[in-house]
C-alpha positions as CSV (number, residue, x, y, z in Angstrom):
1,M,148.3,25.9,128.6
2,S,146.1,28.9,127.8
3,R,145.8,30.5,124.3
4,L,147.6,33.6,125.7
5,D,150.5,31.4,126.9
6,L,150.7,29.7,123.5
7,D,150.7,33.1,121.7
8,A,153.5,34.3,124.0
9,L,155.5,31.2,123.3
10,R,155.1,31.6,119.6
11,R,156.2,35.2,119.7
12,A,159.3,34.2,121.7
13,A,160.2,31.5,119.2
14,K,159.8,33.6,116.0
15,P,163.2,35.2,116.1
16,G,164.8,31.7,116.3
17,L,162.7,30.4,113.5
18,V,163.9,33.2,111.2
19,A,167.6,33.0,112.2
20,L,167.8,29.2,111.8
21,P,166.8,29.0,108.1
22,A,168.8,32.1,107.3
23,I,172.0,30.7,108.7
24,G,171.2,27.3,107.3
25,L,170.5,28.7,103.8
26,A,173.8,30.5,103.8
27,A,175.7,27.5,105.1
28,G,174.1,25.3,102.5
29,L,175.0,27.7,99.7
30,I,178.7,27.7,100.9
31,A,178.7,23.9,100.9
32,H,177.0,23.7,97.5
33,F,179.5,26.0,95.8
34,A,182.3,24.2,97.6
35,G,181.2,21.0,95.8
36,A,179.5,19.3,98.7
37,G,176.1,19.1,97.2
38,D,174.8,16.3,99.4
39,A,175.9,18.1,102.6
40,A,174.1,21.2,101.3
41,S,170.9,19.3,100.8
42,V,171.1,17.9,104.3
43,I,171.7,21.3,105.8
44,W,168.7,22.8,104.0
45,T,166.5,19.9,105.1
46,L,167.5,20.2,108.7
47,V,166.8,24.0,108.9
48,T,163.4,23.5,107.1
49,L,162.1,20.8,109.5
50,P,161.8,23.0,112.6
51,V,159.8,25.7,110.7
52,L,157.6,23.0,109.2
53,A,157.0,21.5,112.6
54,A,156.1,24.8,114.1
55,L,153.8,25.4,111.2
56,V,152.0,22.1,111.6
57,V,151.4,22.9,115.3
58,E,150.0,26.2,114.3
59,I,147.6,24.5,111.8
60,V,146.4,21.9,114.3
61,T,145.8,24.7,116.9
62,S,143.8,26.7,114.4
63,L,141.8,23.7,113.3
64,R,140.9,23.0,116.9
65,R,139.5,26.5,117.1
66,G,137.5,26.0,114.0
67,E,139.8,28.2,111.9
68,T,141.4,27.4,108.6
69,G,143.7,29.4,106.4
70,L,146.6,29.4,103.9
71,D,149.2,28.2,106.4
72,I,148.2,24.8,104.9
73,V,149.6,25.9,101.5
74,A,152.9,26.8,103.2
75,A,153.1,23.4,104.9
76,L,152.3,21.6,101.6
77,S,154.9,23.6,99.6
78,M,157.7,22.8,102.1
79,S,156.7,19.2,102.4
80,A,156.5,18.7,98.6
81,A,159.8,20.5,98.1
82,L,161.5,18.1,100.5
83,I,159.8,15.0,99.1
84,F,160.8,15.8,95.5
85,G,164.3,16.8,96.3
86,E,164.0,20.6,96.0
87,H,165.8,21.2,99.2
88,L,167.0,24.7,98.4
89,A,163.5,25.7,97.5
90,A,162.2,24.2,100.8
91,A,164.8,26.2,102.8
92,V,163.9,29.4,100.9
93,V,160.2,28.9,101.6
94,A,161.0,28.2,105.3
95,L,162.9,31.5,105.5
96,M,160.4,33.4,103.6
97,Y,157.5,32.1,105.6
98,A,159.2,32.7,109.0
99,G,160.3,36.1,107.7
100,G,156.8,36.8,106.5
101,Q,155.4,36.2,109.9
102,H,157.9,38.7,111.3
103,L,156.9,41.1,108.6
104,E,153.2,40.7,109.4
105,D,153.9,41.3,113.1
106,F,155.9,44.4,112.3
107,A,153.1,45.7,110.0
108,A,150.5,45.0,112.7
109,R,152.5,46.8,115.3
110,R,153.1,49.7,113.0
111,A,149.4,49.9,112.1
112,R,148.4,50.0,115.8
113,R,151.0,52.7,116.6
114,E,148.5,55.5,117.6
115,M,146.4,53.1,119.7
116,T,149.4,51.4,121.3
117,D,150.8,54.8,122.3
118,L,147.5,55.5,124.1
119,L,147.8,52.2,126.0
120,A,151.5,52.8,126.8
121,R,150.8,56.1,128.5
122,V,148.6,54.7,131.2
123,P,150.1,55.8,134.6
124,R,150.4,53.2,137.4
125,T,150.8,55.5,140.4
126,A,150.1,59.1,141.5
127,M,151.5,61.6,144.0
128,R,148.8,62.3,146.7
129,H,148.8,65.0,149.3
130,R,148.4,63.5,152.8
131,N,149.1,65.0,156.2
132,G,151.2,67.8,155.0
133,G,153.3,65.7,152.7
134,L,153.2,63.6,149.5
135,E,152.8,59.9,149.1
136,E,153.0,57.7,146.0
137,V,149.9,55.6,145.8
138,P,148.5,53.1,143.3
139,L,145.7,54.5,141.1
140,D,143.1,52.2,142.7
141,D,143.6,54.0,146.0
142,I,142.6,57.4,144.6
143,V,139.1,58.5,145.6
144,P,137.1,61.6,144.6
145,G,138.2,64.6,146.7
146,D,141.9,63.5,146.8
147,R,144.4,66.3,146.0
148,L,147.1,65.0,143.6
149,M,150.3,66.7,142.5
150,I,150.8,66.5,138.7
151,R,154.5,67.1,137.9
152,R,155.8,68.4,134.6
153,G,155.6,65.5,132.2
154,D,153.2,63.5,134.3
155,V,150.0,62.1,132.8
156,A,146.8,63.0,134.7
157,P,145.8,59.7,136.2
158,V,142.1,60.5,136.9
159,D,139.5,63.1,135.9
160,G,139.5,66.2,138.1
161,T,139.8,69.9,138.3
162,V,142.7,72.3,138.7
163,A,142.8,73.0,142.4
164,E,144.5,76.4,142.1
165,G,146.6,78.4,139.7
166,T,146.8,77.5,136.0
167,A,147.7,74.2,134.3
168,L,149.2,73.8,130.8
169,L,148.0,70.5,129.3
170,D,149.1,68.6,126.3
171,E,145.9,66.7,125.1
172,S,147.3,65.8,121.7
173,A,147.4,62.0,122.4
174,L,143.7,62.1,123.2
175,T,142.3,64.8,120.8
176,G,144.9,65.2,118.1
177,E,145.2,68.9,118.9
178,S,148.9,69.9,118.8
179,L,148.7,73.1,120.8
180,P,148.8,72.8,124.7
181,M,145.6,74.0,126.4
182,R,145.5,76.2,129.5
183,R,143.1,75.3,132.4
184,A,142.4,77.8,135.2
185,A,141.5,76.9,138.8
186,G,138.2,75.0,138.9
187,E,138.3,74.0,135.2
188,P,138.2,70.3,134.3
189,V,141.2,68.2,133.5
190,M,140.8,65.1,131.3
191,S,142.7,62.0,132.5
192,G,145.3,61.1,130.0
193,S,146.4,64.7,129.5
194,T,150.1,65.4,129.9
195,N,151.3,68.3,132.1
196,A,153.3,70.5,129.7
197,G,153.9,73.2,132.2
198,D,154.8,73.6,135.9
199,A,153.6,71.2,138.5
200,F,150.0,71.8,139.6
201,D,147.5,70.2,142.0
202,L,144.6,68.2,140.7
203,S,141.4,67.7,142.7
204,A,140.1,64.2,141.8
205,T,136.5,64.0,140.7
206,H,136.4,60.3,139.7
207,R,138.1,57.1,140.6
208,A,140.7,55.8,138.1
209,A,138.5,53.0,136.8
210,E,135.6,55.5,136.2
211,S,137.8,58.2,134.5
212,T,137.8,59.2,130.9
213,Y,141.2,57.7,130.1
214,A,140.3,54.3,131.6
215,G,137.3,54.3,129.4
216,I,139.5,55.1,126.4
217,V,141.9,52.3,127.2
218,R,139.0,49.8,127.4
219,L,137.7,51.0,124.0
220,V,141.2,50.7,122.5
221,E,141.6,47.2,123.7
222,Q,138.2,46.3,122.4
223,A,139.1,47.8,119.0
224,Q,142.4,45.8,118.8
225,R,140.6,42.5,119.4
226,S,137.9,43.1,116.8
227,R,137.7,41.6,113.4
228,A,136.0,43.2,110.4
229,P,133.5,41.5,108.1
230,M,136.0,42.1,105.3
231,A,138.6,40.1,107.3
232,R,136.2,37.3,107.9
233,M,135.3,37.4,104.2
234,A,139.0,37.2,103.4
235,D,139.2,34.0,105.5
236,R,136.3,32.4,103.5
237,Y,137.9,33.4,100.2
238,A,141.2,32.1,101.4
239,M,139.8,28.6,101.4
240,G,138.6,29.1,97.9
241,F,142.1,30.3,96.9
242,L,143.6,27.2,98.6
243,A,141.3,24.9,96.5
244,L,142.2,26.8,93.4
245,T,145.9,26.5,94.2
246,L,145.6,22.7,94.6
247,L,143.7,22.5,91.4
248,I,146.3,24.4,89.4
249,A,149.1,22.3,91.0
250,G,147.3,19.1,90.2
251,V,146.6,20.1,86.6
252,A,150.3,21.2,86.1
253,W,151.6,17.8,87.4
254,S,149.1,15.7,85.5
255,T,149.5,17.4,82.2
256,S,153.3,17.7,82.3
257,G,154.2,14.7,84.3
258,D,156.6,16.9,86.2
259,P,155.9,17.1,90.0
260,I,158.3,20.1,90.3
261,R,155.8,22.3,88.5
262,A,153.3,21.4,91.2
263,V,155.8,22.3,93.8
264,A,156.5,25.6,92.1
265,V,152.8,26.4,92.0
266,L,152.5,25.7,95.8
267,V,155.5,27.8,96.5
268,V,154.2,30.8,94.6
269,A,151.0,30.7,96.6
270,T,152.8,30.8,100.0
271,P,151.8,32.8,102.0
272,C,148.8,34.7,100.6
273,P,148.3,38.5,100.6
274,L,144.6,38.0,101.0
275,I,145.2,37.2,104.7
276,L,147.8,39.9,105.3
277,A,146.4,42.9,103.6
278,V,142.9,43.3,105.1
279,P,143.8,43.4,108.8
280,V,146.8,45.5,108.3
281,A,145.0,48.2,106.3
282,L,141.9,48.3,108.6
283,V,144.0,48.4,111.8
284,A,146.1,51.2,110.2
285,G,142.9,53.1,109.5
286,L,141.8,52.6,113.2
287,S,145.1,54.0,114.3
288,R,145.1,56.9,112.0
289,A,141.6,57.9,113.2
290,A,142.7,57.6,116.8
291,G,145.5,60.0,116.1
292,L,142.9,62.6,115.1
293,G,140.9,62.1,118.3
294,V,138.3,59.7,116.6
295,L,138.2,56.5,118.6
296,I,136.5,53.8,116.5
297,K,135.6,50.6,118.3
298,G,136.9,48.1,115.9
299,A,137.4,47.2,112.3
300,R,133.8,46.2,111.8
301,V,132.7,49.8,112.7
302,L,135.4,51.2,110.5
303,E,133.9,49.4,107.5
304,R,130.4,50.6,108.2
305,M,131.4,54.2,108.7
306,G,132.4,54.5,105.0
307,E,129.0,53.2,103.9
308,V,126.7,55.7,105.9
309,R,124.0,57.3,103.9
310,S,121.9,59.0,106.6
311,I,123.0,61.0,109.7
312,V,120.7,61.8,112.6
313,I,122.2,64.6,114.8
314,D,121.2,65.6,118.3
315,K,121.1,69.3,119.1
316,T,122.3,70.3,122.5
317,G,126.0,69.6,123.0
318,T,126.2,68.1,119.5
319,L,125.0,70.5,116.9
320,T,125.3,73.3,119.3
321,D,128.3,74.0,121.6
322,G,126.4,72.8,124.7
323,R,127.8,75.7,126.7
324,P,125.3,78.6,127.0
325,R,126.9,82.0,126.9
326,I,125.5,85.4,127.9
327,A,124.3,87.2,124.8
328,E,122.6,90.2,126.5
329,T,122.6,91.8,130.0
330,T,119.9,94.3,131.2
331,V,120.6,96.0,134.6
332,V,118.0,97.8,136.8
333,G,119.1,100.3,139.4
334,G,122.6,101.3,140.2
335,L,124.5,98.1,139.5
336,T,127.0,98.0,136.6
337,V,127.0,95.0,134.2
338,D,130.2,93.6,135.7
339,E,129.0,94.0,139.3
340,A,125.7,92.3,138.5
341,L,127.5,89.4,136.8
342,R,129.9,89.1,139.7
343,L,127.2,88.8,142.3
344,A,125.2,86.3,140.2
345,A,128.3,84.2,139.5
346,S,129.5,84.3,143.1
347,L,126.2,82.7,144.2
348,D,126.0,80.3,141.3
349,Q,129.3,78.8,142.3
350,A,127.2,76.8,144.8
351,S,125.1,75.2,142.0
352,K,126.0,72.5,139.5
353,H,123.2,73.4,137.1
354,P,124.6,74.0,133.5
355,I,123.1,77.5,133.4
356,A,124.7,78.4,136.7
357,Q,128.0,77.1,135.6
358,A,127.7,79.1,132.3
359,I,127.3,82.3,134.4
360,V,130.3,81.4,136.5
361,R,132.4,80.7,133.5
362,E,131.4,84.0,131.9
363,A,132.5,85.9,135.0
364,R,135.8,84.2,135.1
365,D,136.4,84.8,131.4
366,R,135.9,88.5,132.1
367,G,138.5,88.3,135.0
368,L,136.0,89.1,137.7
369,V,137.0,88.1,141.3
370,L,134.2,86.0,142.8
371,A,133.3,86.0,146.5
372,T,132.4,82.9,148.5
373,P,128.6,82.6,149.0
374,Q,127.1,82.0,152.4
375,G,123.7,80.5,153.5
376,V,123.0,79.0,150.1
377,A,119.6,77.4,149.5
378,E,118.9,75.9,146.1
379,T,115.6,74.9,144.6
380,S,116.5,72.2,142.0
381,G,116.1,73.4,138.4
382,E,114.7,76.8,139.5
383,G,117.2,78.9,141.2
384,V,119.5,79.7,144.2
385,A,119.3,82.1,147.1
386,G,122.0,83.2,149.5
387,Q,124.4,85.8,150.8
388,V,127.3,87.4,148.8
389,D,129.5,90.0,150.6
390,G,126.7,90.5,153.1
391,R,124.0,91.2,150.5
392,A,120.9,89.0,149.9
393,V,121.1,87.6,146.4
394,I,118.7,85.5,144.4
395,V,119.5,84.0,141.0
396,G,117.3,81.9,138.8
397,G,114.4,81.8,136.4
398,R,112.1,84.8,136.2
399,A,109.2,83.1,137.9
400,F,111.5,81.8,140.7
401,V,113.1,85.3,141.4
402,T,109.9,87.3,141.2
403,G,108.0,84.8,143.3
404,R,110.7,85.1,146.0
405,L,110.4,88.9,145.9
406,G,106.6,88.7,146.0
407,I,106.0,90.7,142.9
408,A,104.1,90.0,139.7
409,F,106.1,89.2,136.7
410,G,105.1,91.1,133.6
411,D,103.1,89.1,131.1
412,G,104.3,85.7,132.4
413,A,106.6,85.1,129.5
414,P,108.3,81.7,129.6
415,A,111.8,81.4,130.8
416,A,113.1,80.3,127.4
417,E,112.1,81.6,124.0
418,N,113.6,80.7,120.6
419,G,116.5,78.9,122.1
420,A,117.4,81.6,124.7
421,V,117.2,81.3,128.4
422,T,116.6,84.3,130.7
423,V,118.1,84.4,134.2
424,A,117.0,87.0,136.7
425,L,119.0,88.5,139.5
426,A,117.7,90.1,142.6
427,V,119.8,91.9,145.2
428,D,118.6,93.0,148.6
429,G,115.0,92.4,147.8
430,R,114.9,94.2,144.4
431,L,115.1,93.0,140.8
432,A,118.6,94.0,139.7
433,A,119.4,92.4,136.3
434,E,118.5,89.9,133.7
435,F,120.9,87.8,131.6
436,V,119.9,86.3,128.3
437,L,121.9,83.1,127.5
438,T,122.0,81.3,124.2
439,D,123.5,77.9,123.3
440,T,125.3,78.8,120.1
441,L,125.7,76.7,117.0
442,R,129.1,75.1,116.6
443,E,131.3,77.2,114.3
444,G,131.5,75.8,110.7
445,T,128.4,73.7,111.0
446,G,127.1,74.8,107.7
447,A,130.4,73.9,105.9
448,L,130.5,70.5,107.7
449,L,126.9,69.6,106.5
450,A,127.8,70.7,102.9
451,A,131.0,68.6,103.1
452,L,129.0,65.5,104.3
453,R,126.7,66.0,101.3
454,R,129.7,65.9,98.9
455,F,131.0,62.8,100.7
456,G,127.8,61.0,99.7
457,V,125.5,61.4,102.7
458,E,122.0,61.6,101.3
459,R,119.9,62.4,104.4
460,L,120.6,64.8,107.3
461,V,118.1,64.9,110.1
462,L,118.0,66.8,113.4
463,A,116.5,64.9,116.3
464,T,116.0,66.9,119.6
465,G,114.0,66.9,122.7
466,D,113.7,70.7,122.6
467,R,110.6,72.6,121.5
468,R,109.9,73.0,117.8
469,A,110.5,76.8,118.0
470,V,114.0,76.3,119.4
471,A,114.9,73.6,116.9
472,A,113.6,75.8,114.0
473,T,115.6,78.8,115.2
474,V,118.8,76.8,115.6
475,T,118.6,75.1,112.2
476,A,117.5,78.1,110.2
477,G,119.7,78.3,107.0
478,L,121.2,74.8,107.6
479,D,120.9,72.0,105.0
480,F,118.7,69.5,107.0
481,D,116.2,67.3,105.2
482,D,114.1,67.0,108.3
483,V,113.9,68.6,111.8
484,R,112.2,66.5,114.5
485,A,111.6,68.2,117.8
486,E,110.1,67.4,121.2
487,L,111.3,63.8,121.0
488,T,111.5,61.4,123.9
489,P,114.5,58.9,123.9
490,D,112.1,56.2,122.5
491,Q,111.1,58.5,119.7
492,K,114.7,59.2,118.8
493,V,115.2,55.5,118.4
494,L,112.2,55.4,116.0
495,A,113.7,58.4,114.1
496,V,116.9,56.4,113.6
497,V,115.0,53.3,112.5
498,A,112.9,55.3,110.0
499,E,116.1,56.5,108.2
500,R,117.3,53.0,107.4
501,K,115.3,53.0,104.2
502,S,118.0,55.3,102.7
503,G,120.9,53.0,103.8
504,P,123.2,52.6,106.9
505,V,122.4,55.3,109.6
506,M,124.8,57.2,111.8
507,M,123.5,58.8,115.0
508,I,125.5,61.5,116.7
509,G,124.7,62.5,120.3
510,D,126.1,63.2,123.7
511,G,123.6,62.8,126.5
512,V,122.1,60.0,128.5
513,N,118.8,60.4,126.5
514,D,120.8,59.7,123.3
515,A,122.2,56.4,124.4
516,P,119.2,54.2,123.1
517,A,119.4,55.9,119.7
518,L,123.2,55.5,119.5
519,A,122.8,51.8,120.2
520,A,120.0,51.4,117.7
521,S,122.0,53.0,114.8
522,D,124.3,51.3,112.4
523,V,127.1,53.6,113.6
524,G,126.6,55.5,116.9
525,V,128.9,58.5,117.5
526,A,129.3,60.0,121.0
527,M,130.8,63.4,121.8
528,G,133.1,61.9,124.3
529,A,135.0,65.0,125.4
530,R,132.1,66.2,127.5
531,G,129.5,63.6,126.8
532,T,128.1,61.1,129.3
533,A,129.5,57.7,130.1
534,A,126.3,56.1,129.0
535,S,126.4,57.6,125.5
536,A,130.1,56.7,125.1
537,E,129.4,53.2,126.2
538,A,126.5,52.8,123.7
539,A,128.3,54.4,120.8
540,D,130.5,52.7,118.2
541,V,132.7,55.8,117.8
542,V,133.8,58.3,120.4
543,L,135.0,61.8,119.5
544,L,137.7,62.5,122.1
545,V,137.9,66.2,121.1
546,D,134.8,68.4,121.5
547,R,134.5,69.1,117.7
548,L,131.7,67.8,115.6
549,D,133.8,68.5,112.4
550,R,136.0,65.5,113.3
551,I,133.3,63.1,112.1
552,L,134.1,63.9,108.4
553,P,137.8,63.0,108.7
554,G,136.8,59.8,110.5
555,M,134.4,58.8,107.7
556,Q,137.0,59.7,105.1
557,I,139.7,57.5,106.8
558,A,137.2,54.7,107.1
559,R,136.3,54.7,103.4
560,R,139.9,55.1,102.3
561,A,141.2,52.4,104.5
562,R,138.7,50.0,103.1
563,V,139.7,50.9,99.5
564,I,143.3,50.4,100.4
565,A,142.5,46.9,101.8
566,L,140.7,46.0,98.6
567,Q,143.5,47.3,96.4
568,S,146.0,45.2,98.3
569,V,143.9,42.1,98.1
570,L,143.1,42.4,94.4
571,A,146.7,43.3,93.4
572,G,148.2,40.6,95.6
573,I,145.9,37.9,94.4
574,G,146.2,38.9,90.8
575,L,150.0,38.8,90.9
576,S,149.9,35.5,92.8
577,L,147.6,33.9,90.2
578,A,149.8,35.1,87.4
579,G,152.8,33.6,89.1
580,M,151.0,30.3,89.7
581,V,150.1,30.1,86.0
582,A,153.7,30.8,85.0
583,A,154.9,28.1,87.4
584,A,152.4,25.6,86.1
585,L,153.7,26.2,82.5
586,G,157.2,25.6,83.7
587,H,158.5,29.2,83.4
588,I,159.2,29.6,87.2
589,T,161.3,27.3,89.3
590,P,160.3,26.6,93.0
591,V,163.2,28.9,94.2
592,Q,162.2,31.7,91.9
593,G,158.6,31.2,93.0
594,A,159.5,31.6,96.7
595,L,161.4,34.9,96.0
596,L,158.5,36.2,93.8
597,Q,155.9,35.5,96.4
598,E,157.9,37.2,99.1
599,A,158.3,40.3,96.9
600,I,154.5,40.3,96.4
601,D,153.8,40.0,100.1
602,V,156.2,42.9,101.0
603,A,154.5,45.1,98.3
604,V,151.0,44.2,99.6
605,I,151.9,45.0,103.2
606,L,153.6,48.3,102.4
607,N,150.5,49.3,100.3
608,A,148.2,48.4,103.3
609,L,150.3,50.5,105.6
610,R,149.5,53.5,103.4
611,A,146.3,53.8,105.5
612,L,148.5,55.3,108.2
613,R,149.2,58.3,105.9
614,I,145.6,59.1,104.9
615,A,145.3,62.8,105.0
616,P,141.5,63.6,105.3
617,A,140.2,66.8,104.0
618,V,138.9,69.5,106.4
619,P,135.8,71.6,105.5
620,A,136.8,75.1,104.4
621,G,137.3,77.5,107.3
622,Q,137.7,74.8,109.9
623,E,141.5,74.2,109.6
624,T,143.4,74.2,112.9
625,P,147.0,73.9,113.9
626,G,146.2,70.4,115.1
627,H,144.8,69.5,111.7
628,A,147.7,70.9,109.9
629,A,150.2,69.1,112.1
630,K,148.5,65.8,111.5
631,A,148.2,66.3,107.8
632,A,151.9,67.1,107.6
């Protein structure tokens, strides 16, 4: 039988293991107060033995896997109670142990709430247009180019674009933003988004297994399987606690000559909050971060996030918006600004270049009606030529356009200067307009960097492949300790390694060229909303919402969750040790010890679950309705 089968069997048996000692305990108390003391002892023994047997099987299974823990204390306490005639205490311990397992499962499920919700929303089928009708097909049958109907309330099964009209999408489960987002025809739709408006058609751009949501699901499953260094440390300390428990029990018995004191000591130590508190608090932190659109790949990463001392940040698409916008338009001849933009955008619809798409987006934002281009010829990375409404149109870099026109271009200025990109437009053989596009700094970046300083980050470094003049212009007035420009991917890795002298390093990026540096850092953070699959795969943390400011709440949650875990451990162990000493001195009976320990365990787990209610601060001026809703 596989480990998964054994786990399923144990989960199915747990309700019975709780009900049996509960019923037996009540029946034994009735018999006891009715004067049938011997019958009560028999009943209590009979309901304890199944729990003890299940516990022994659990211990043997764990030992075969090379794992040890405080389940041994529970087995010893029940066995000792039965051997020395403390049948009521044995039944109470059996009930408390079985109930504690249920409590631990509940706490773990509660802690994983946000991540479990993500997994539960995975669609299984989709409605596909075919031969003039609709057919329901499995997700694996969907291929790029398929046209899918997304009904109200449906979850988008694959990445795609709105085929026509407007879509109203609820992305809160992915990004934490509470307000629905509108997407016009041609705009992207992230898989996992819920249709909050009327039905619309989605044009698939990826297979289901390659889509954003499928990647998120894989990351969530990976996070749920992970174990943190603190959790492994707790396991090691648990064995020390076991040895200390046996020592105190042995001393109590040998000095008093009363074995019941040793039984009481064992009972008080069963089970131990050291084991329960750490995973519950850390998983709760993972879940809380996921609810804000910060997907952390496991408890180990969560711990390291709170210890970061240096942050290396990429520029394009990370520090900046990554979506160039037209800052200035100069027209030549009789064209208006809107007509020049309409002609350029109409032709640029045929190009996937980011600058071309920025011009198209600008035209659509202004409400311009675009024509369908004809006879398009694109020179990769330079420009596009074709026909728009019967007119010959050329769009591209200055050198490309003037070269096509056969005219000299001014002083030969470069196509980009100080972070700006100049795009020329020619119509019917004449230079008609120039557009200056800039990639703007993300709003609130200065406030975010200041907040990171207050949080304890000692070094802030910009690492970019862009030219030094561009990097200097973008970072003017920002609190960076160092600006490194014209870096290759290998040099970005070296920049990350060089920062380790200050402590754990976080790298934030979004492109393929950032993937090696993300993998080399202690904590790699990918801008997953529009970042590449390579960067998301290499990163330890994925920001599902396209907001750099989410990194600070993620770090705050990580640090606070770790503090809560430590608080729970220290308080729980301290109370347990005090109870054990009291039991060794004869002040606590075995039954009282069992009740006391259960109260300690409940308090510890409830404290660990406080990580679900962590309300991270937001830099001034960056509050959003989504932040407010989550904080509430």
